[in-house]
Every structure is written in structure tokens, then in C-alpha cells.
N, C-alpha and C positions, 0 to 999 in steps of 0.2 A: 336653802340658805345660800346667799351669795358670798363669794370670796372677795376680800379686799386685796389690794396690791401689796406685794412685798417691796417693790422698788418704784420710786417716783423719779422720772427723768424730766428735768427742765431743759427744753430745747430753745437755745438762744440764737441770736443772729449769726454768731460765729460758726454754727453748724452748716451754713450754706456758703461758707467763705469762697469755695471754688466753683460755685454754681451761678456766679454772676450777681449774687445778692450781697451787697456790701454791709459791713457792720454799721451801727447807728452813727458813730462820729464821721464815717466816710461816705455816708449815704448821699449827702447833698452834692458831693463832687460828681457822683454818678448821675444824679438828677440833672444838674446843670449840663453835663456833657451830653446826655441823651436829648434834652429839650433843645439845646442850642444847635444840634446837628440834624434836627428833624425837618422834613419837608412839609409836615402837617401844619397848616395855619393855626389849628387849635393849640398845638404844642408851643408855637410862638407866643400865643396869648397867655398860656399858662406860665411860661417863663417870665413874661412881663408882670404877671400878677405876683409871682414870688418876689421879683426884684422890687416892685412897688412896696410890697409889705416890708421887705428888709429896710428900705429907705425910711419907712414910717417908724419902725421900731428902733432904728439905730441910735437915736438920742437916749434911749433907755440905758445904754451902756454907761452913761455917766453916773447911774445910780446902782447898777447891778452888774457884777462880774459874770458874764455869760458868754457862751460860744454861739454866736448868731448863726453859724453855718452847721451846727449840730442839729440834726432833724428833731431830736428829742426837745432841745431848747426852742427850736423854731415852732414846733407844734404847740408847746406849752404857752409861748407868747401869743400865738394865734387864738388858742382857747381863751386865754385871759382877755385878749382884745375883744373877742365876741361877747364875753360876759360883761365887760365894761360898757360896750356899745349898746347892749340890750337892757342895761339896768333901768328898772322902772317901767319896762315894757312887758307886754304879755309874751309868753313863750312863742316860738316860731310855729306857725301853722301855714297851711297852704294859702289861706286868705291873706296872709301877711307878706306873701312873696313879692308883690309889687312894692309894698312899703319898704321892704328890706332893700330892694334895688335902689331906692332913693336915699338910703342912709349910707354915706360914704365910708365911715369907719367900719360899720358892720359888713358892708359889701366887700371892702378891701380884705378883711380878715377871712371872710367866707371864701372868696375867690382864691386866696392863698392856700387854704386848707384843701379846697377842691382840686387845685393844681397839684398839690403834693400827693393826694390820693391817686390821681390819674398816673402820675409819674411812678409811684410805688407799684401800681398794678402792672405797668408796662415793664418795669425792671424785674419784678419778682415772678411773673407768670410762667416763665420758662423753666424754673427750678424743678427738677425731677421729670421733665418732659421726656428724656430718653427712655424711661421705664415704659412709656406708652408708645413712643414712635420707633424705638429700636430695641424691642424686648429680647431679641436673640443674643444681645451682647452680655446679658446678665444671667447669673445662676438662679435656678428655681429654688423654691423653699427647701427641697430635699438636699440641695447641694451646699446650703449655707454652712453646715458644719465643716465641710471640706475647706471652704474658704477661710473659716476661722482657724482651722489647724494649720493651713499654709501661712496664714498671717502670723501665727505664733512662732514661726521660724525666722521672722524678720527681727533685726535688732531695733530696739526702741530708741530712736533719735528725736529729741524734742524739736529740732529744727525742721524736720521733714513735714512739709505742708501737704504732701500728696498731690493729687491732680483732680480734675473734674470726675474722672472715672472712679478713682479710689474714694472720693467724697460720696459718690452714689453708692458704691459698695458698702461704705460705712453706714449709710442710711438703711440699706437692705438688712445688714446684720443687726442694726438696732431695732428695726421693725420686726425681725424674727425672734428677738430675745424672749426667752422664757426662763423664769427663775426655778430653782430646785423644787419648790413646793408646787410647781405646775401653773403658777399665776403669771400673767403678762403684765407689763408695766402700766402705770398711769403716766401718760405723756402730758406735760404741761407745756403747751406750744405757744411761745411768745413770738415766733416767726409768723409773718403773714403768708409766706409762700406755701406751696403744696407738695414739697419734696417728700415729707414724711407720709402724707396721705397717699401719694402715688406709689411710694415704696410698699406700703401696707396693701394697697390694691393689687399691685403686681404679685405679691407673695401670697395673699390670703383671699383674693376675690373668688377663686375657684376652689371650693372646699365641699366636702360632704356635710350633710346636716349635723350640726353640733349645738347642743345646749339650747337656750331660749331664743337664740338668734337665727335658728334654722329657717324661720318664716321669711327672713330677708333674702334667702337664696332661691333662685328659680329651679326648675326641674333638673337642670344640668349642673347645678351647684354654683352658678355665677351670681354675683351681686347684681340685682336687677336695677335698671336705670331709673325706675320709679321709686326705689327704696333708699333710705338714708344709709350711708356707710355705717356698718355695725359698730365701728369704733366711736361713733357719736351716740351717746346714750339718749334714749327717748325721755322727754320730761316726765318726772313723777315715777320713773321706773328705776330699779336698782341696776347694778352692773356686776355681772359675774366675770371676774378677771381671768378665770380659767377657760372661758370661751373665747374672749377677744380682749385685746388691749383697749385702752380708753384714751382718747385725745380730748383734753379740755382746752378751749381757745378763749381765754379771758380777754384777748385783744382782737377777736374776730379773725377774719381771713379773706383771701381772695375768692373763696367759694361761698361767702356769706352775702346775702342780699338785704340791704337796708331799705325797707319799705317806707319808713318815715322820710328818708331823704328823697325817695322817688315822688312821694306825695308833695313834698315841699317844692320840687321842680314842676309839679303839675303835669307830668308826662303821661301817666296812666290812670284814668279815672276808675278802671276796672282791673286794678293791679293783681288782685288775688287770682283772677282767672288767667291772666297773662303768665303768672308764675307757675300755676298748675299746668298750663299748656307746655311750658318749658321744662317740665318734670322736676321743678323745685319742690322741696318739702319744708313743712313748717318746723321751726325749731321750738316754738312754744305753742302748745295746744290751747284750745279754748277752755277756760276754767269758769264754770258756773255761768253767770250772766255777764261776766267781764271777759272780753275777747282780747287776748294778747297776741293773736296769731298774725297781726299786722306789723309786728316789730322787725323780726329777723327771720329769714328763710335760708336754707342751705341749697345751693345749686350743685348737684353732684356731677354735672356734665364736665367741669374742668378737671375733676379727679380721675374720671375714667376715659377722658379723651382730651387731646390738645387741640381739637377742632372747636374753637370757641364760638359761642353764639354771635351772630352778626350784629351790625349796627351798634346801638347804644350799649348793648351788653358786652361788647368786646373791648371797651376802653376803661372799665372800672367805674363807670358812672354810678352804678348801683352797689358798689362794693361796700360792705359793712366792716370797718376796722375801727379799733380804739387806738388813738395815738399813744405813743409811749411817754405819757406825761402823768401829772398828778390826777388828771380826770380819767376815771376808770369806767364810767358808765355803769357802775355796779348797781345802781337803782333800777336799771332797765332789766326786765325779767329774763331776757335771753342771756345776758351777761351774768346776771345774778345766779342763774343755774350753773354757769361755768365755775364760778367761785365756790358754789356749794359742793359740786362734785370734787373739786380740788381739796376742799376742807375735809370732806368725808374720806377721801383717799389718804390724806396725811394722818388720819387717826390711826391707821394700821401699818404704815410703811416702816420697814426696818432700815432703809437707807434712801438717801436723796442724792441724785447725781445732777449737778449743774454743768451743762455742756455749752461752751461758747456764750456764756452769760456773765456779765460783769457785776451783777447785783449793785446797781448804782445807788448811792446814798440818797439821791433825789427821789427814788421810788419808795417813799415812805409807806405807801399803801401796801405794797407787796411785802416789805420787811415786817410791818406790824401784823399783816395777815398771817405770814409764816409763823411768827412767834406765838400768836394766839391759837392757830390751828394745831400746831405741834404740842401745845400745852395739854391737849386732850389725848395725846398718844401715850400708851402705857409703857412704851419702850423709849430708849434714848437712841434714836436712829443715828447711824453714821452718815456723815456728809462728805461728798466728794466734789471737788471743784476741778473740772477738766477744762483747762484754759492755758494756752501758751503764755509763758512768762509769769505764771502764778507765784513762783518763788522769787522772781527778780523785780517785779513791779509792786512796790509797797502799797500804792493806792488800791490796786486790784485785790491784793491779799487782805488788806485791812477792811475792805468792804465786807468780806465774809467773816473775818475774825471779830469784828464789832458785833455782828449779829449772833454768831455762834460761839461766843467766848466761853461759856460754861462747858460746851462740848469739846472745844479745843483744849481746855485744861485737862480733860480726860483722854486726850489723844484720840478723839473721834471725828476730827475734821482733817481731811486729806486733800492734797493737791496732786493733780496729774498734769505734768508739764508737757503738753503736746497739742497738736491740732486734731480736730475731728476730721477724719479722712487720712490720717497717718496710716500707711499700709500695715504697720505693726500692731495697730490698736483696733482692728475690726471686732475682736471679741470683747464685749463689755466687761466680762469677768477678768480677762487679762489686764485690761486698762485699770480696773479698780485695784487689782493686786499690785500694780505698778505705782500706786499712790503713796505719797510720803506725808507724814503728819505736818500740818501747818502749825507753827509755833507762835504763841503770843509774844 
């Protein structure tokens, strides 16, 4: 019998605040700064693509109040532009690649999204890298309790943003968290970066055989390079949270490979063999006569090493991410699995912790998903919102109170005013005890 999680942790963009990965509203500032100072001719073209698309959609501001330089809004406009441009046409396929190049509207939106993907990859790929490049700086798994005890002696100051190092320590402590019932958390990862994956690898890769995932470890107890990280559940199999935590990535990530995108580009006629040669693993297995394994793969190389694969694999060309917009790709089986695992985990959780996530009103999919998934929970879970300014910013506070109003009336919704990476909040339990009720 598998154990469900006691705690679900939603990891938002604010968790990587000090690791060079900006929050969504500030992301485009970083994109423009990076592309405009690059010596790479391809980056120059990507910057031009984004600017051309911005010029194209600017007149829409006469009809819609939108932040054109917010990456969520920009991605949403690009998605809609692609839908409008392809209305009445057959879905994209490799054979249509040439026709697509001749369609100005479609190509403009596609190039803008491709440029954004590459920029995201370059900006986010270094998050958590010190766990792999400089591991002597960080405490091992057995010393995490000492770090938490020392953290408890620090005064909790909401304004303390911490530093890159304390941000990394916060990731280590979160990755090492175990609840009193012996279960590990369900992590709902909305970041595309790999800081949490790398923290988990640093702490848990070398372990003795444990539970059903012992087969993923080699003779010396290391996670094998040809095996998926055990915090990604295999399709069709349960998840024992007493053995490992679980990461669900409904928005994909830097270590995901989009084979459909690669086919569209026409780069690899034998892509499956190329992926297997690079030690990538299928996220979706073959089911009956229908083969889904050409959708999304996981490339474990970026998790266990910062030595990225050369050539096309090093610039995010094959990265599979879902933009932070109304389009969730939930009909694609690889992403459908992610939402299914989240739904199953939410059926048993006793508390949900949102860290560095603003719960935007525009994300109706996730808001409705949460409401319906939690409706099957036999408990009334407590909700914790860990975000600086949660008590001072009405818009941020109302985003949560509108969704969890019944729980708020019962004083089961709490705010934690602080940054992830605050040296006083390494211990998740202490952070939760510091929470104060959010009032309607």
C-alpha cells in the first residue's frame, strides 16, 4: 500500500529570487538585458523577433488592458496569435514546416515564442548549479537538522531577503523535509529551473536501497545516469511518499525534451535513437498500439551535471515547457500525467504551502483545478501562503482569499510574510508556525 503525502508544496518563481531567475513580471527585463548584451548573432535575431512581435501586438492595447512586457501576458498573446493564424488549417506537422515559414503572422508568433524559450533556458539553467560544481560548501543530509536548529536562533525579519547562499540552503532544507508521519512532500513545481532537482540530487542521490525505488540505484547507491530521478514517478505506477518525495511539473522544465518540436524543425529523423544515446528517458511509455513515447522525454544530464550537452542541446532548442498562460497542454499525455499526480496527491494532503507564487487570477485553470481536486479530500487542509508582502498587498492577498474564502472563515488560511531564503526560515515547520491568519 502506498502512502499519500501529508504536505503539498507549490514552488513558484519567487523561490529562485536570489539565484538569477526573476519573477514573471520582471522576467522580460532580464531577457532584454541578456539578449541585448550578447555577442551571439542568434541572440541578436531572437531580440529582433521579440521586438517585431511586440510591435505587431501593440495596437491590441486599445482593446485590452494588458502588460505587454509581462512574460505571462506576452506568451498568452503569442499563443492566441498562433491559434488565430492557424485557424482553418491542419495542425502543425513536419511537412508543414515550409508552409509555416511562408505565413507571416504564424511565423512571427512562432519566432517570438522560440526566442522566449531560448532566453528562459539561458537565464534559468544556472539555478542550483553550485550544488554540483561546489558541493563542499553545503551541508550533507545528516547535517540539515543542525542547520535548522541554528536557523531557529535567528530573528524573523520579513525584510530579510537573504543571499544566493541562503537561498540554496533553503532549497536544501526544503528538499530534506519529512513530515511527522514519515512521508515526504508532493512538490508542485511551477519553476522551469532545476534548483530543487539539484538539491534533491545533492542530498538523496547516494542512499542505501529503500523501498520500490531501490532498482534506480547502482551497486554503490548512486542514482544511475541511465535512470530517471526517483522523484519523477513512472507512468502508470503509484508513488510511495515514504520512500521519496515527488515532483510534478505541469509546466515542464529545462530537463524536458519536446520531441514534437524537434520533429517540426526537421532536425532529427531518428530522434528516439538520439535521445537514448544521450541517456534521456521516456516520460510516457507505449500503451497498447498507441505510442505516446514521442511526446516528452526527461534528460537527466542537467540534473546531475552542469556540463551541458553540446551544440543544439545547449541552448534550449529542444526544451519542453508550458508557458504560464491559459494554455496548459493538459490534453498531451505527458502533462496530463503531471496534473493527475497532483490531483491524486491533493486527495490526502493535510496542508498546502504556496511559496513565492502569486496565484494570479488569470490562471483560471489552476484555480478551478485546485477547487475540484480538493473537493475529494476528506480533510479541510490548512493553506499557507509564504510570500513577502502577503499582508500589505491587497491584490496578492485577495488572490488567495477569493479561492479559499470558506477555509479563511475557519481561520485555516495563513500568511507567512517573508522571503524564501530568509536565514530564519530554513525549517519549514518554523515557517508555518510563524504564519498568521489571513482575514477576509
